mmCIF file of the N, C-alpha and C atoms, coordinates in Angstrom:
data_MODEL
# 
_entry.id   MODEL 
# 
loop_
_atom_site.group_PDB 
_atom_site.id 
_atom_site.type_symbol 
_atom_site.label_atom_id 
_atom_site.label_alt_id 
_atom_site.label_comp_id 
_atom_site.label_asym_id 
_atom_site.label_entity_id 
_atom_site.label_seq_id 
_atom_site.pdbx_PDB_ins_code 
_atom_site.Cartn_x 
_atom_site.Cartn_y 
_atom_site.Cartn_z 
_atom_site.occupancy 
_atom_site.B_iso_or_equiv 
_atom_site.pdbx_formal_charge 
_atom_site.auth_seq_id 
_atom_site.auth_comp_id 
_atom_site.auth_asym_id 
_atom_site.auth_atom_id 
_atom_site.pdbx_PDB_model_num 
ATOM 1   N N  . MET A 1 1  ? 1.071   -1.182 -0.152  1.00 0.00 ? 1  MET A N  1 
ATOM 2   C CA . MET A 1 1  ? -0.168  -0.151 0.062   1.00 0.00 ? 1  MET A CA 1 
ATOM 3   C C  . MET A 1 1  ? 0.952   1.168  0.029   1.00 0.00 ? 1  MET A C  1 
ATOM 4   N N  . GLN A 1 2  ? 0.720   2.043  -0.741  1.00 0.00 ? 2  GLN A N  1 
ATOM 5   C CA . GLN A 1 2  ? 1.227   3.148  -0.709  1.00 0.00 ? 2  GLN A CA 1 
ATOM 6   C C  . GLN A 1 2  ? 0.495   4.767  -0.439  1.00 0.00 ? 2  GLN A C  1 
ATOM 7   N N  . THR A 1 3  ? 1.375   5.442  0.288   1.00 0.00 ? 3  THR A N  1 
ATOM 8   C CA . THR A 1 3  ? 0.886   6.757  1.060   1.00 0.00 ? 3  THR A CA 1 
ATOM 9   C C  . THR A 1 3  ? 1.174   7.640  -0.134  1.00 0.00 ? 3  THR A C  1 
ATOM 10  N N  . MET A 1 4  ? 0.176   8.780  0.181   1.00 0.00 ? 4  MET A N  1 
ATOM 11  C CA . MET A 1 4  ? 0.162   9.934  -0.782  1.00 0.00 ? 4  MET A CA 1 
ATOM 12  C C  . MET A 1 4  ? 0.866   10.951 -0.261  1.00 0.00 ? 4  MET A C  1 
ATOM 13  N N  . GLU A 1 5  ? 2.069   11.520 -0.591  1.00 0.00 ? 5  GLU A N  1 
ATOM 14  C CA . GLU A 1 5  ? 2.712   12.779 0.089   1.00 0.00 ? 5  GLU A CA 1 
ATOM 15  C C  . GLU A 1 5  ? 2.131   14.086 -0.481  1.00 0.00 ? 5  GLU A C  1 
ATOM 16  N N  . TYR A 1 6  ? 1.819   15.081 0.025   1.00 0.00 ? 6  TYR A N  1 
ATOM 17  C CA . TYR A 1 6  ? 1.077   16.313 -0.432  1.00 0.00 ? 6  TYR A CA 1 
ATOM 18  C C  . TYR A 1 6  ? 2.092   17.639 -0.189  1.00 0.00 ? 6  TYR A C  1 
ATOM 19  N N  . ALA A 1 7  ? 1.786   18.103 -1.213  1.00 0.00 ? 7  ALA A N  1 
ATOM 20  C CA . ALA A 1 7  ? 2.827   19.915 -0.818  1.00 0.00 ? 7  ALA A CA 1 
ATOM 21  C C  . ALA A 1 7  ? 2.358   20.313 0.391   1.00 0.00 ? 7  ALA A C  1 
ATOM 22  N N  . PRO A 1 8  ? 3.397   21.346 0.972   1.00 0.00 ? 8  PRO A N  1 
ATOM 23  C CA . PRO A 1 8  ? 2.829   22.062 1.922   1.00 0.00 ? 8  PRO A CA 1 
ATOM 24  C C  . PRO A 1 8  ? 1.847   22.943 2.031   1.00 0.00 ? 8  PRO A C  1 
ATOM 25  N N  . ASP A 1 9  ? 1.404   23.315 0.796   1.00 0.00 ? 9  ASP A N  1 
ATOM 26  C CA . ASP A 1 9  ? 0.604   24.561 0.575   1.00 0.00 ? 9  ASP A CA 1 
ATOM 27  C C  . ASP A 1 9  ? -0.631  24.133 0.878   1.00 0.00 ? 9  ASP A C  1 
ATOM 28  N N  . LYS A 1 10 ? -0.832  22.672 0.591   1.00 0.00 ? 10 LYS A N  1 
ATOM 29  C CA . LYS A 1 10 ? -2.224  22.179 0.562   1.00 0.00 ? 10 LYS A CA 1 
ATOM 30  C C  . LYS A 1 10 ? -3.411  22.721 1.741   1.00 0.00 ? 10 LYS A C  1 
ATOM 31  N N  . PRO A 1 11 ? -4.436  23.175 1.188   1.00 0.00 ? 11 PRO A N  1 
ATOM 32  C CA . PRO A 1 11 ? -5.175  23.457 2.213   1.00 0.00 ? 11 PRO A CA 1 
ATOM 33  C C  . PRO A 1 11 ? -5.822  22.236 3.296   1.00 0.00 ? 11 PRO A C  1 
ATOM 34  N N  . GLU A 1 12 ? -6.267  22.435 4.300   1.00 0.00 ? 12 GLU A N  1 
ATOM 35  C CA . GLU A 1 12 ? -6.574  21.766 5.026   1.00 0.00 ? 12 GLU A CA 1 
ATOM 36  C C  . GLU A 1 12 ? -7.563  20.725 4.924   1.00 0.00 ? 12 GLU A C  1 
ATOM 37  N N  . SER A 1 13 ? -8.403  21.467 4.439   1.00 0.00 ? 13 SER A N  1 
ATOM 38  C CA . SER A 1 13 ? -10.100 21.110 3.497   1.00 0.00 ? 13 SER A CA 1 
ATOM 39  C C  . SER A 1 13 ? -9.789  21.156 2.077   1.00 0.00 ? 13 SER A C  1 
ATOM 40  N N  . CYS A 1 14 ? -10.289 19.891 1.512   1.00 0.00 ? 14 CYS A N  1 
ATOM 41  C CA . CYS A 1 14 ? -10.826 20.383 -0.189  1.00 0.00 ? 14 CYS A CA 1 
ATOM 42  C C  . CYS A 1 14 ? -11.798 21.309 -0.258  1.00 0.00 ? 14 CYS A C  1 
ATOM 43  N N  . LYS A 1 15 ? -12.474 21.542 0.810   1.00 0.00 ? 15 LYS A N  1 
ATOM 44  C CA . LYS A 1 15 ? -13.654 22.775 0.383   1.00 0.00 ? 15 LYS A CA 1 
ATOM 45  C C  . LYS A 1 15 ? -12.939 23.808 0.540   1.00 0.00 ? 15 LYS A C  1 
ATOM 46  N N  . HIS A 1 16 ? -11.809 24.116 0.580   1.00 0.00 ? 16 HIS A N  1 
ATOM 47  C CA . HIS A 1 16 ? -11.019 25.439 0.628   1.00 0.00 ? 16 HIS A CA 1 
ATOM 48  C C  . HIS A 1 16 ? -9.989  25.370 -0.698  1.00 0.00 ? 16 HIS A C  1 
ATOM 49  N N  . CYS A 1 17 ? -10.138 24.610 -1.229  1.00 0.00 ? 17 CYS A N  1 
ATOM 50  C CA . CYS A 1 17 ? -9.183  24.606 -2.587  1.00 0.00 ? 17 CYS A CA 1 
ATOM 51  C C  . CYS A 1 17 ? -9.981  25.072 -3.972  1.00 0.00 ? 17 CYS A C  1 
ATOM 52  N N  . PHE A 1 18 ? -9.006  25.535 -4.695  1.00 0.00 ? 18 PHE A N  1 
ATOM 53  C CA . PHE A 1 18 ? -9.414  26.439 -5.952  1.00 0.00 ? 18 PHE A CA 1 
ATOM 54  C C  . PHE A 1 18 ? -10.506 25.354 -6.689  1.00 0.00 ? 18 PHE A C  1 
ATOM 55  N N  . PHE A 1 19 ? -9.983  24.043 -6.777  1.00 0.00 ? 19 PHE A N  1 
ATOM 56  C CA . PHE A 1 19 ? -10.402 23.255 -7.834  1.00 0.00 ? 19 PHE A CA 1 
ATOM 57  C C  . PHE A 1 19 ? -12.372 22.517 -7.403  1.00 0.00 ? 19 PHE A C  1 
ATOM 58  N N  . TRP A 1 20 ? -12.312 23.103 -6.139  1.00 0.00 ? 20 TRP A N  1 
ATOM 59  C CA . TRP A 1 20 ? -13.680 22.545 -5.596  1.00 0.00 ? 20 TRP A CA 1 
ATOM 60  C C  . TRP A 1 20 ? -15.275 23.002 -6.190  1.00 0.00 ? 20 TRP A C  1 
ATOM 61  N N  . LYS A 1 21 ? -15.648 22.249 -6.704  1.00 0.00 ? 21 LYS A N  1 
ATOM 62  C CA . LYS A 1 21 ? -16.687 22.845 -7.064  1.00 0.00 ? 21 LYS A CA 1 
ATOM 63  C C  . LYS A 1 21 ? -17.891 22.702 -6.056  1.00 0.00 ? 21 LYS A C  1 
ATOM 64  N N  . LYS A 1 22 ? -18.496 23.919 -5.556  1.00 0.00 ? 22 LYS A N  1 
ATOM 65  C CA . LYS A 1 22 ? -19.394 24.102 -4.627  1.00 0.00 ? 22 LYS A CA 1 
ATOM 66  C C  . LYS A 1 22 ? -20.826 23.485 -4.779  1.00 0.00 ? 22 LYS A C  1 
ATOM 67  N N  . SER A 1 23 ? -21.285 23.710 -6.088  1.00 0.00 ? 23 SER A N  1 
ATOM 68  C CA . SER A 1 23 ? -22.438 23.237 -6.462  1.00 0.00 ? 23 SER A CA 1 
ATOM 69  C C  . SER A 1 23 ? -22.336 21.790 -6.462  1.00 0.00 ? 23 SER A C  1 
ATOM 70  N N  . LYS A 1 24 ? -21.445 21.142 -6.965  1.00 0.00 ? 24 LYS A N  1 
ATOM 71  C CA . LYS A 1 24 ? -21.614 19.736 -7.063  1.00 0.00 ? 24 LYS A CA 1 
ATOM 72  C C  . LYS A 1 24 ? -21.093 18.761 -5.521  1.00 0.00 ? 24 LYS A C  1 
ATOM 73  N N  . ARG A 1 25 ? -20.342 19.762 -4.622  1.00 0.00 ? 25 ARG A N  1 
ATOM 74  C CA . ARG A 1 25 ? -19.826 19.497 -3.638  1.00 0.00 ? 25 ARG A CA 1 
ATOM 75  C C  . ARG A 1 25 ? -18.729 18.376 -3.701  1.00 0.00 ? 25 ARG A C  1 
ATOM 76  N N  . CYS A 1 26 ? -18.093 18.562 -4.602  1.00 0.00 ? 26 CYS A N  1 
ATOM 77  C CA . CYS A 1 26 ? -16.726 17.518 -5.201  1.00 0.00 ? 26 CYS A CA 1 
ATOM 78  C C  . CYS A 1 26 ? -15.708 18.453 -5.668  1.00 0.00 ? 26 CYS A C  1 
ATOM 79  N N  . CYS A 1 27 ? -14.533 17.586 -5.845  1.00 0.00 ? 27 CYS A N  1 
ATOM 80  C CA . CYS A 1 27 ? -13.064 18.369 -6.410  1.00 0.00 ? 27 CYS A CA 1 
ATOM 81  C C  . CYS A 1 27 ? -13.586 18.212 -8.090  1.00 0.00 ? 27 CYS A C  1 
ATOM 82  N N  . GLY A 1 28 ? -13.200 19.390 -8.601  1.00 0.00 ? 28 GLY A N  1 
ATOM 83  C CA . GLY A 1 28 ? -13.255 19.152 -10.256 1.00 0.00 ? 28 GLY A CA 1 
ATOM 84  C C  . GLY A 1 28 ? -12.388 18.268 -10.884 1.00 0.00 ? 28 GLY A C  1 
ATOM 85  N N  . LEU A 1 29 ? -11.039 18.033 -10.395 1.00 0.00 ? 29 LEU A N  1 
ATOM 86  C CA . LEU A 1 29 ? -10.039 17.359 -10.620 1.00 0.00 ? 29 LEU A CA 1 
ATOM 87  C C  . LEU A 1 29 ? -10.406 15.865 -10.362 1.00 0.00 ? 29 LEU A C  1 
ATOM 88  N N  . GLY A 1 30 ? -10.651 15.655 -9.002  1.00 0.00 ? 30 GLY A N  1 
ATOM 89  C CA . GLY A 1 30 ? -11.034 13.897 -8.448  1.00 0.00 ? 30 GLY A CA 1 
ATOM 90  C C  . GLY A 1 30 ? -9.871  13.844 -7.626  1.00 0.00 ? 30 GLY A C  1 
ATOM 91  N N  . ALA A 1 31 ? -10.206 12.764 -6.416  1.00 0.00 ? 31 ALA A N  1 
ATOM 92  C CA . ALA A 1 31 ? -8.900  12.708 -5.524  1.00 0.00 ? 31 ALA A CA 1 
ATOM 93  C C  . ALA A 1 31 ? -7.919  11.979 -6.015  1.00 0.00 ? 31 ALA A C  1 
ATOM 94  N N  . GLU A 1 32 ? -8.151  11.395 -7.373  1.00 0.00 ? 32 GLU A N  1 
ATOM 95  C CA . GLU A 1 32 ? -6.846  10.476 -7.661  1.00 0.00 ? 32 GLU A CA 1 
ATOM 96  C C  . GLU A 1 32 ? -5.592  11.235 -8.442  1.00 0.00 ? 32 GLU A C  1 
ATOM 97  N N  . ASN A 1 33 ? -6.238  12.779 -8.767  1.00 0.00 ? 33 ASN A N  1 
ATOM 98  C CA . ASN A 1 33 ? -5.733  13.809 -9.748  1.00 0.00 ? 33 ASN A CA 1 
ATOM 99  C C  . ASN A 1 33 ? -5.096  15.209 -8.976  1.00 0.00 ? 33 ASN A C  1 
ATOM 100 N N  . CYS A 1 34 ? -5.283  14.734 -7.473  1.00 0.00 ? 34 CYS A N  1 
ATOM 101 C CA . CYS A 1 34 ? -5.069  16.221 -6.830  1.00 0.00 ? 34 CYS A CA 1 
ATOM 102 C C  . CYS A 1 34 ? -3.817  16.853 -7.268  1.00 0.00 ? 34 CYS A C  1 
ATOM 103 N N  . TYR A 1 35 ? -4.359  18.240 -7.325  1.00 0.00 ? 35 TYR A N  1 
ATOM 104 C CA . TYR A 1 35 ? -3.005  19.439 -7.845  1.00 0.00 ? 35 TYR A CA 1 
ATOM 105 C C  . TYR A 1 35 ? -1.910  18.908 -6.707  1.00 0.00 ? 35 TYR A C  1 
ATOM 106 N N  . TYR A 1 36 ? -2.243  18.795 -5.289  1.00 0.00 ? 36 TYR A N  1 
ATOM 107 C CA . TYR A 1 36 ? -0.947  19.219 -4.320  1.00 0.00 ? 36 TYR A CA 1 
ATOM 108 C C  . TYR A 1 36 ? -0.720  17.717 -4.143  1.00 0.00 ? 36 TYR A C  1 
ATOM 109 N N  . VAL A 1 37 ? -0.835  16.372 -4.738  1.00 0.00 ? 37 VAL A N  1 
ATOM 110 C CA . VAL A 1 37 ? 0.231   15.313 -4.672  1.00 0.00 ? 37 VAL A CA 1 
ATOM 111 C C  . VAL A 1 37 ? 1.258   15.960 -5.151  1.00 0.00 ? 37 VAL A C  1 
ATOM 112 N N  . VAL A 1 38 ? 2.779   15.439 -4.339  1.00 0.00 ? 38 VAL A N  1 
ATOM 113 C CA . VAL A 1 38 ? 3.679   15.535 -4.721  1.00 0.00 ? 38 VAL A CA 1 
ATOM 114 C C  . VAL A 1 38 ? 4.508   14.530 -5.824  1.00 0.00 ? 38 VAL A C  1 
ATOM 115 N N  . GLN A 1 39 ? 4.624   14.735 -6.851  1.00 0.00 ? 39 GLN A N  1 
ATOM 116 C CA . GLN A 1 39 ? 4.775   13.636 -7.746  1.00 0.00 ? 39 GLN A CA 1 
ATOM 117 C C  . GLN A 1 39 ? 6.097   12.932 -7.633  1.00 0.00 ? 39 GLN A C  1 
ATOM 118 N N  . GLY A 1 40 ? 5.873   11.575 -7.997  1.00 0.00 ? 40 GLY A N  1 
ATOM 119 C CA . GLY A 1 40 ? 6.840   10.691 -7.511  1.00 0.00 ? 40 GLY A CA 1 
ATOM 120 C C  . GLY A 1 40 ? 7.428   10.462 -6.133  1.00 0.00 ? 40 GLY A C  1 
ATOM 121 N N  . ALA A 1 41 ? 6.887   11.214 -5.447  1.00 0.00 ? 41 ALA A N  1 
ATOM 122 C CA . ALA A 1 41 ? 7.195   10.913 -3.797  1.00 0.00 ? 41 ALA A CA 1 
ATOM 123 C C  . ALA A 1 41 ? 6.307   9.863  -3.147  1.00 0.00 ? 41 ALA A C  1 
ATOM 124 N N  . ALA A 1 42 ? 5.202   9.151  -4.012  1.00 0.00 ? 42 ALA A N  1 
ATOM 125 C CA . ALA A 1 42 ? 4.787   7.831  -2.726  1.00 0.00 ? 42 ALA A CA 1 
ATOM 126 C C  . ALA A 1 42 ? 5.674   6.920  -2.749  1.00 0.00 ? 42 ALA A C  1 
ATOM 127 N N  . LYS A 1 43 ? 5.711   6.901  -1.431  1.00 0.00 ? 43 LYS A N  1 
ATOM 128 C CA . LYS A 1 43 ? 6.528   5.497  -1.120  1.00 0.00 ? 43 LYS A CA 1 
ATOM 129 C C  . LYS A 1 43 ? 5.888   4.551  -0.474  1.00 0.00 ? 43 LYS A C  1 
ATOM 130 N N  . GLU A 1 44 ? 6.458   3.376  -0.706  1.00 0.00 ? 44 GLU A N  1 
ATOM 131 C CA . GLU A 1 44 ? 5.630   1.864  0.069   1.00 0.00 ? 44 GLU A CA 1 
ATOM 132 C C  . GLU A 1 44 ? 5.834   1.973  1.692   1.00 0.00 ? 44 GLU A C  1 
ATOM 133 N N  . ASN A 1 45 ? 5.047   1.665  2.133   1.00 0.00 ? 45 ASN A N  1 
ATOM 134 C CA . ASN A 1 45 ? 5.464   0.750  3.153   1.00 0.00 ? 45 ASN A CA 1 
ATOM 135 C C  . ASN A 1 45 ? 6.497   0.108  3.675   1.00 0.00 ? 45 ASN A C  1 
ATOM 136 N N  . SER A 1 46 ? 7.230   0.227  4.858   1.00 0.00 ? 46 SER A N  1 
ATOM 137 C CA . SER A 1 46 ? 8.308   -0.764 4.824   1.00 0.00 ? 46 SER A CA 1 
ATOM 138 C C  . SER A 1 46 ? 7.983   -1.157 6.440   1.00 0.00 ? 46 SER A C  1 
ATOM 139 N N  . GLU A 1 47 ? 8.657   -2.517 6.621   1.00 0.00 ? 47 GLU A N  1 
ATOM 140 C CA . GLU A 1 47 ? 8.600   -2.858 8.177   1.00 0.00 ? 47 GLU A CA 1 
ATOM 141 C C  . GLU A 1 47 ? 9.444   -1.857 9.260   1.00 0.00 ? 47 GLU A C  1 
ATOM 142 N N  . CYS A 1 48 ? 9.969   -0.824 8.688   1.00 0.00 ? 48 CYS A N  1 
ATOM 143 C CA . CYS A 1 48 ? 10.774  -0.014 9.422   1.00 0.00 ? 48 CYS A CA 1 
ATOM 144 C C  . CYS A 1 48 ? 9.628   0.899  9.872   1.00 0.00 ? 48 CYS A C  1 
ATOM 145 N N  . ASP A 1 49 ? 8.714   1.377  9.414   1.00 0.00 ? 49 ASP A N  1 
ATOM 146 C CA . ASP A 1 49 ? 7.610   2.278  9.943   1.00 0.00 ? 49 ASP A CA 1 
ATOM 147 C C  . ASP A 1 49 ? 7.314   1.935  11.061  1.00 0.00 ? 49 ASP A C  1 
ATOM 148 N N  . GLY A 1 50 ? 7.416   3.263  11.689  1.00 0.00 ? 50 GLY A N  1 
ATOM 149 C CA . GLY A 1 50 ? 7.081   3.307  12.958  1.00 0.00 ? 50 GLY A CA 1 
ATOM 150 C C  . GLY A 1 50 ? 8.095   2.415  13.951  1.00 0.00 ? 50 GLY A C  1 
ATOM 151 N N  . CYS A 1 51 ? 9.351   2.425  13.670  1.00 0.00 ? 51 CYS A N  1 
ATOM 152 C CA . CYS A 1 51 ? 10.482  1.579  14.456  1.00 0.00 ? 51 CYS A CA 1 
ATOM 153 C C  . CYS A 1 51 ? 11.276  3.471  15.007  1.00 0.00 ? 51 CYS A C  1 
ATOM 154 N N  . PRO A 1 52 ? 11.444  3.387  16.519  1.00 0.00 ? 52 PRO A N  1 
ATOM 155 C CA . PRO A 1 52 ? 12.331  4.679  16.837  1.00 0.00 ? 52 PRO A CA 1 
ATOM 156 C C  . PRO A 1 52 ? 13.979  4.752  16.210  1.00 0.00 ? 52 PRO A C  1 
ATOM 157 N N  . TYR A 1 53 ? 13.957  3.348  15.772  1.00 0.00 ? 53 TYR A N  1 
ATOM 158 C CA . TYR A 1 53 ? 15.390  3.275  15.382  1.00 0.00 ? 53 TYR A CA 1 
ATOM 159 C C  . TYR A 1 53 ? 15.694  3.395  14.041  1.00 0.00 ? 53 TYR A C  1 
ATOM 160 N N  . GLY A 1 54 ? 14.631  2.878  13.171  1.00 0.00 ? 54 GLY A N  1 
ATOM 161 C CA . GLY A 1 54 ? 14.573  2.918  11.708  1.00 0.00 ? 54 GLY A CA 1 
ATOM 162 C C  . GLY A 1 54 ? 14.084  4.343  10.727  1.00 0.00 ? 54 GLY A C  1 
ATOM 163 N N  . ARG A 1 55 ? 14.224  5.548  11.629  1.00 0.00 ? 55 ARG A N  1 
ATOM 164 C CA . ARG A 1 55 ? 13.740  6.653  11.062  1.00 0.00 ? 55 ARG A CA 1 
ATOM 165 C C  . ARG A 1 55 ? 14.731  6.943  9.684   1.00 0.00 ? 55 ARG A C  1 
ATOM 166 N N  . ASP A 1 56 ? 15.687  6.947  9.849   1.00 0.00 ? 56 ASP A N  1 
ATOM 167 C CA . ASP A 1 56 ? 17.066  7.490  9.069   1.00 0.00 ? 56 ASP A CA 1 
ATOM 168 C C  . ASP A 1 56 ? 17.667  6.022  8.449   1.00 0.00 ? 56 ASP A C  1 
ATOM 169 N N  . HIS A 1 57 ? 18.189  5.234  9.293   1.00 0.00 ? 57 HIS A N  1 
ATOM 170 C CA . HIS A 1 57 ? 18.880  4.306  8.469   1.00 0.00 ? 57 HIS A CA 1 
ATOM 171 C C  . HIS A 1 57 ? 18.008  2.754  9.086   1.00 0.00 ? 57 HIS A C  1 
ATOM 172 N N  . PRO A 1 58 ? 17.611  1.585  8.177   1.00 0.00 ? 58 PRO A N  1 
ATOM 173 C CA . PRO A 1 58 ? 17.773  0.477  8.832   1.00 0.00 ? 58 PRO A CA 1 
ATOM 174 C C  . PRO A 1 58 ? 18.428  -0.287 9.768   1.00 0.00 ? 58 PRO A C  1 
ATOM 175 N N  . CYS A 1 59 ? 17.969  -0.927 10.276  1.00 0.00 ? 59 CYS A N  1 
ATOM 176 C CA . CYS A 1 59 ? 18.913  -1.698 11.419  1.00 0.00 ? 59 CYS A CA 1 
ATOM 177 C C  . CYS A 1 59 ? 19.845  -2.626 10.967  1.00 0.00 ? 59 CYS A C  1 
ATOM 178 N N  . ILE A 1 60 ? 21.075  -2.993 11.189  1.00 0.00 ? 60 ILE A N  1 
ATOM 179 C CA . ILE A 1 60 ? 22.229  -3.592 10.915  1.00 0.00 ? 60 ILE A CA 1 
ATOM 180 C C  . ILE A 1 60 ? 22.300  -4.479 11.665  1.00 0.00 ? 60 ILE A C  1 
ATOM 181 N N  . GLY A 1 61 ? 22.088  -6.036 11.147  1.00 0.00 ? 61 GLY A N  1 
ATOM 182 C CA . GLY A 1 61 ? 21.906  -7.496 11.929  1.00 0.00 ? 61 GLY A CA 1 
ATOM 183 C C  . GLY A 1 61 ? 20.805  -7.865 12.619  1.00 0.00 ? 61 GLY A C  1 
ATOM 184 N N  . PHE A 1 62 ? 20.197  -7.162 13.436  1.00 0.00 ? 62 PHE A N  1 
ATOM 185 C CA . PHE A 1 62 ? 18.834  -7.497 13.515  1.00 0.00 ? 62 PHE A CA 1 
ATOM 186 C C  . PHE A 1 62 ? 18.038  -6.727 13.579  1.00 0.00 ? 62 PHE A C  1 
ATOM 187 N N  . CYS A 1 63 ? 16.510  -6.511 13.296  1.00 0.00 ? 63 CYS A N  1 
ATOM 188 C CA . CYS A 1 63 ? 15.433  -5.491 13.506  1.00 0.00 ? 63 CYS A CA 1 
ATOM 189 C C  . CYS A 1 63 ? 15.379  -5.301 15.304  1.00 0.00 ? 63 CYS A C  1 
ATOM 190 N N  . MET A 1 64 ? 15.317  -3.913 15.397  1.00 0.00 ? 64 MET A N  1 
ATOM 191 C CA . MET A 1 64 ? 15.128  -3.286 16.923  1.00 0.00 ? 64 MET A CA 1 
ATOM 192 C C  . MET A 1 64 ? 13.672  -3.370 16.948  1.00 0.00 ? 64 MET A C  1 
ATOM 193 N N  . LYS A 1 65 ? 12.842  -3.233 15.920  1.00 0.00 ? 65 LYS A N  1 
ATOM 194 C CA . LYS A 1 65 ? 11.245  -3.336 16.143  1.00 0.00 ? 65 LYS A CA 1 
ATOM 195 C C  . LYS A 1 65 ? 10.911  -4.531 16.755  1.00 0.00 ? 65 LYS A C  1 
ATOM 196 N N  . LYS A 1 66 ? 11.578  -5.707 16.160  1.00 0.00 ? 66 LYS A N  1 
ATOM 197 C CA . LYS A 1 66 ? 10.902  -6.930 16.430  1.00 0.00 ? 66 LYS A CA 1 
ATOM 198 C C  . LYS A 1 66 ? 11.699  -7.453 17.908  1.00 0.00 ? 66 LYS A C  1 
ATOM 199 N N  . VAL A 1 67 ? 12.823  -7.037 18.159  1.00 0.00 ? 67 VAL A N  1 
ATOM 200 C CA . VAL A 1 67 ? 13.316  -7.238 19.464  1.00 0.00 ? 67 VAL A CA 1 
ATOM 201 C C  . VAL A 1 67 ? 12.030  -6.562 20.450  1.00 0.00 ? 67 VAL A C  1 
ATOM 202 N N  . MET A 1 68 ? 11.684  -5.303 20.314  1.00 0.00 ? 68 MET A N  1 
ATOM 203 C CA . MET A 1 68 ? 11.137  -4.429 21.206  1.00 0.00 ? 68 MET A CA 1 
ATOM 204 C C  . MET A 1 68 ? 9.950   -5.241 21.329  1.00 0.00 ? 68 MET A C  1 
ATOM 205 N N  . LEU A 1 69 ? 9.264   -5.594 20.195  1.00 0.00 ? 69 LEU A N  1 
ATOM 206 C CA . LEU A 1 69 ? 7.731   -6.314 20.518  1.00 0.00 ? 69 LEU A CA 1 
ATOM 207 C C  . LEU A 1 69 ? 8.124   -7.975 21.121  1.00 0.00 ? 69 LEU A C  1 
ATOM 208 N N  . GLU A 1 70 ? 9.306   -8.147 20.908  1.00 0.00 ? 70 GLU A N  1 
ATOM 209 C CA . GLU A 1 70 ? 9.463   -9.607 21.689  1.00 0.00 ? 70 GLU A CA 1 
ATOM 210 C C  . GLU A 1 70 ? 9.696   -9.217 23.089  1.00 0.00 ? 70 GLU A C  1 
ATOM 211 N N  . ILE A 1 71 ? 10.198  -8.542 23.899  1.00 0.00 ? 71 ILE A N  1 
ATOM 212 C CA . ILE A 1 71 ? 10.594  -8.121 24.814  1.00 0.00 ? 71 ILE A CA 1 
ATOM 213 C C  . ILE A 1 71 ? 9.459   -7.704 25.574  1.00 0.00 ? 71 ILE A C  1 
ATOM 214 N N  . GLY A 1 72 ? 8.372   -6.930 25.035  1.00 0.00 ? 72 GLY A N  1 
ATOM 215 C CA . GLY A 1 72 ? 7.490   -6.252 25.241  1.00 0.00 ? 72 GLY A CA 1 
ATOM 216 C C  . GLY A 1 72 ? 7.429   -4.619 25.428  1.00 0.00 ? 72 GLY A C  1 
ATOM 217 N N  . LEU A 1 73 ? 8.333   -4.252 25.142  1.00 0.00 ? 73 LEU A N  1 
ATOM 218 C CA . LEU A 1 73 ? 8.438   -2.539 24.840  1.00 0.00 ? 73 LEU A CA 1 
ATOM 219 C C  . LEU A 1 73 ? 7.429   -1.685 24.262  1.00 0.00 ? 73 LEU A C  1 
ATOM 220 N N  . THR A 1 74 ? 7.146   -2.444 23.408  1.00 0.00 ? 74 THR A N  1 
ATOM 221 C CA . THR A 1 74 ? 5.961   -1.760 22.110  1.00 0.00 ? 74 THR A CA 1 
ATOM 222 C C  . THR A 1 74 ? 4.609   -2.862 21.789  1.00 0.00 ? 74 THR A C  1 
ATOM 223 N N  . LYS A 1 75 ? 3.669   -2.105 21.371  1.00 0.00 ? 75 LYS A N  1 
ATOM 224 C CA . LYS A 1 75 ? 2.868   -3.001 21.199  1.00 0.00 ? 75 LYS A CA 1 
ATOM 225 C C  . LYS A 1 75 ? 2.815   -2.965 19.705  1.00 0.00 ? 75 LYS A C  1 
# 
């Protein structure tokens, strides 16, 4: 599953976007063609997502996330 990355100037709600059609209550471009999606920045989820040690570099030798789960430090 991929997560979409949006430009920092994206409005909090689509209702405040230039492409919002008030009469139809929908986006004129469609959710799949959002103007604020950063092209090429969609990244796939990895097993290091949510790991405090895997933010910058993946673990070397053994996975700290798995170790923390085994000893009960995280859920």
